[in-house]
C-alpha positions as CSV (number, residue, x, y, z in Angstrom):
1,M,121.3,89.5,108.2
2,N,119.3,92.2,110.0
3,E,116.1,91.5,112.0
4,T,113.9,92.7,109.2
5,T,115.5,90.4,106.6
6,K,115.1,87.5,109.1
7,E,111.5,88.4,109.7
8,L,110.7,88.6,106.0
9,G,112.6,85.5,105.2
10,A,110.5,83.7,107.8
11,R,107.3,85.0,106.4
12,S,108.2,84.4,102.8
13,E,107.7,80.8,103.3
14,F,104.0,79.6,103.2
15,D,102.4,81.8,105.9
16,E,99.8,79.6,107.6
17,R,98.5,82.4,109.8
18,V,94.8,83.0,109.4
19,I,93.9,86.6,109.8
20,E,90.3,87.4,110.8
21,L,89.5,90.9,109.5
22,A,86.8,91.2,112.2
23,D,89.7,91.3,114.7
24,F,91.1,94.5,113.5
25,E,90.7,97.5,115.8
26,P,88.5,100.1,114.0
27,D,89.9,103.6,113.9
28,I,86.4,105.2,114.0
29,R,83.8,104.2,116.6
30,L,80.1,104.4,116.2
31,E,79.9,107.6,118.3
32,E,82.4,109.1,116.1
33,W,80.3,108.3,113.0
34,A,77.4,110.0,114.7
35,E,79.4,113.2,115.0
36,K,80.7,113.1,111.4
37,Y,77.5,112.2,109.5
38,R,73.9,112.7,110.0
39,V,71.2,110.8,108.1
40,G,70.3,113.9,106.0
41,E,73.8,114.3,104.9
42,L,74.2,110.9,103.3
43,V,73.4,111.0,99.6
44,L,72.4,107.9,97.4
45,G,73.3,105.1,99.7
46,P,71.5,102.1,101.0
47,I,70.1,101.7,104.4
48,F,72.9,99.2,105.4
49,W,76.7,99.4,105.5
50,A,77.2,97.3,102.4
51,S,80.5,96.5,100.8
52,I,80.8,97.8,97.3
53,D,84.1,96.0,96.7
54,L,87.0,94.5,98.6
55,L,90.5,94.9,97.0
56,S,93.2,92.6,98.3
57,P,96.4,90.9,97.1
58,V,94.3,88.3,95.2
59,H,91.6,90.7,94.0
60,T,93.5,93.8,92.7
61,V,91.1,95.1,90.1
62,G,87.4,95.9,90.5
63,R,84.9,97.2,88.0
64,G,85.8,99.9,85.5
65,R,88.9,101.8,86.7
66,T,88.6,100.6,90.3
67,N,92.1,99.1,91.1
68,L,95.0,98.7,93.5
69,T,98.5,100.2,93.5
70,L,101.2,98.9,95.8
71,I,104.3,101.1,96.0
72,R,107.5,99.5,97.2
73,P,106.2,96.3,98.9
74,T,108.9,94.1,100.3
75,I,106.8,91.0,99.7
76,M,103.5,90.1,98.3
77,Q,102.3,86.6,99.4
78,T,99.2,85.5,97.6
79,D,99.4,81.9,98.6
80,A,99.4,82.6,102.4
81,A,96.5,81.5,104.4
82,T,95.5,85.2,104.4
83,P,97.2,86.9,101.4
84,Y,99.1,90.1,102.3
85,A,101.6,92.6,101.0
86,G,104.5,93.3,103.4
87,L,105.9,96.9,103.5
88,D,108.8,98.4,105.3
89,R,110.2,101.9,105.0
90,R,113.6,100.8,106.3
91,E,114.0,98.7,103.2
92,S,112.9,101.5,100.9
93,P,114.4,104.7,102.2
94,T,114.3,106.6,98.9
95,R,110.6,106.1,98.4
96,N,107.9,105.7,101.0
97,P,105.9,102.4,100.7
98,A,102.2,102.9,100.1
99,V,98.9,101.3,99.3
100,S,96.5,103.1,97.0
101,I,93.1,102.4,95.5
102,H,91.3,104.1,92.8
103,F,87.4,103.9,92.9
104,E,85.0,104.5,90.1
105,P,81.4,104.6,91.3
106,A,79.9,104.7,87.8
107,A,81.4,101.2,87.0
108,Y,79.1,99.9,89.8
109,G,76.0,101.5,88.4
110,I,76.2,104.6,90.6
111,T,75.3,107.7,88.6
112,G,75.2,110.4,91.2
113,V,77.4,112.0,93.9
114,G,77.9,109.7,97.0
115,T,80.0,109.2,100.2
116,Y,82.3,106.1,100.4
117,V,84.4,104.7,103.2
118,C,87.7,103.2,102.2
119,T,88.9,101.0,105.1
120,F,92.5,99.7,105.0
121,S,93.2,96.6,107.2
122,V,96.8,96.7,108.3
123,E,99.0,95.0,110.9
124,A,102.1,96.8,112.2
125,F,104.8,94.8,113.9
126,G,105.9,97.7,116.0
127,R,105.0,101.4,115.9
128,V,104.3,102.6,112.2
129,T,103.3,106.1,111.1
130,L,100.9,106.1,108.2
131,N,99.8,109.2,106.3
132,G,96.3,109.0,104.9
133,S,95.4,110.9,101.7
134,G,92.9,110.9,98.9
135,Y,91.3,112.8,96.1
136,A,87.4,113.4,95.9
137,A,87.3,115.8,92.9
138,S,84.6,118.3,93.9
139,G,83.9,116.5,97.2
140,T,86.0,116.4,100.3
141,V,88.4,113.8,101.9
142,V,87.8,113.0,105.5
143,G,90.6,111.2,107.6
144,A,93.6,112.5,105.8
145,G,96.8,113.1,107.7
146,P,99.3,111.2,109.8
147,R,98.4,108.6,112.4
148,S,100.3,106.1,114.5
149,V,99.4,102.4,114.1
150,S,100.4,99.3,116.0
151,G,99.0,95.7,116.0
152,K,96.0,94.9,113.8
153,Q,94.1,98.1,113.0
154,T,91.9,99.8,110.3
155,V,92.8,103.1,108.6
156,T,89.7,104.8,107.3
157,I,89.7,107.5,104.5
158,T,86.2,108.7,103.5
159,L,85.6,110.2,100.1
160,K,82.6,112.6,100.9
161,N,80.4,113.8,98.0
162,L,82.5,111.9,95.4
163,P,81.3,112.2,91.8
164,A,80.4,109.1,89.8
165,H,83.7,109.4,87.8
166,G,85.7,108.6,90.9
167,G,88.7,109.4,93.1
168,W,91.3,107.7,95.2
169,A,92.4,107.0,98.8
170,A,95.8,106.0,100.0
171,I,98.0,105.2,103.0
172,E,101.8,105.9,102.9
173,Q,104.4,104.9,105.5
174,T,106.5,107.8,106.7
175,A,108.2,106.3,109.7
176,G,108.4,103.0,111.7
177,E,108.9,99.3,111.2
178,A,107.5,96.6,109.0
179,W,103.7,96.3,108.4
180,S,101.3,94.3,106.4
181,W,98.4,95.3,104.3
182,Y,95.6,92.7,103.9
183,S,92.7,94.5,102.1
184,T,90.8,97.7,101.5
185,R,87.1,97.7,101.8
186,I,85.0,100.3,99.9
187,A,81.7,100.7,101.3
188,Y,78.9,103.2,102.1
189,P,79.1,104.9,105.5
190,P,77.0,103.3,108.4
191,L,73.7,105.1,109.0
192,V,73.5,106.5,112.6
193,F,70.0,107.1,113.9
194,E,69.5,109.5,116.8
195,Q,66.9,109.0,119.5
196,F,64.4,111.8,119.9
197,G,62.5,112.6,123.1
């Protein structure tokens, strides 16, 4: 029995760990948001960073075509204190494990083009390489590409100028050890106000 099998076997019993999503290290700081977006660039969003939906192992389908796809998880534990999906490329060498969400703004009553932040909360039990990707139709995807993750972190993919019919965001493991996915938050970007004077 290898270390991964032992680890997964230990975690497959009722997992009593409570994971606080506020403890995850954000991959984008407020200063970086200020560089990426200006108030005039944000279209059709509220004045606060409100969640539109939160997909997780216990909430896999949102409104309309908003949904979750898990590719090659090694375990999905919905009765854990904090439900999670465990993934490990070493257990799936012929297909990279991934977490993907599709988001349809129109199903939430949004009729125009908007910018949406998809924040994946993950925990890596060693060094893991995740490749972010997405599709924003006539808009653009911000945050795509590889990144190294360890510990509790967020991975953010932004769908900028996404049409109401929707698009998708995903993270795919390309190297490394075991990791867990807890949730993906779909939200408007935070507004960053600059001081003048």
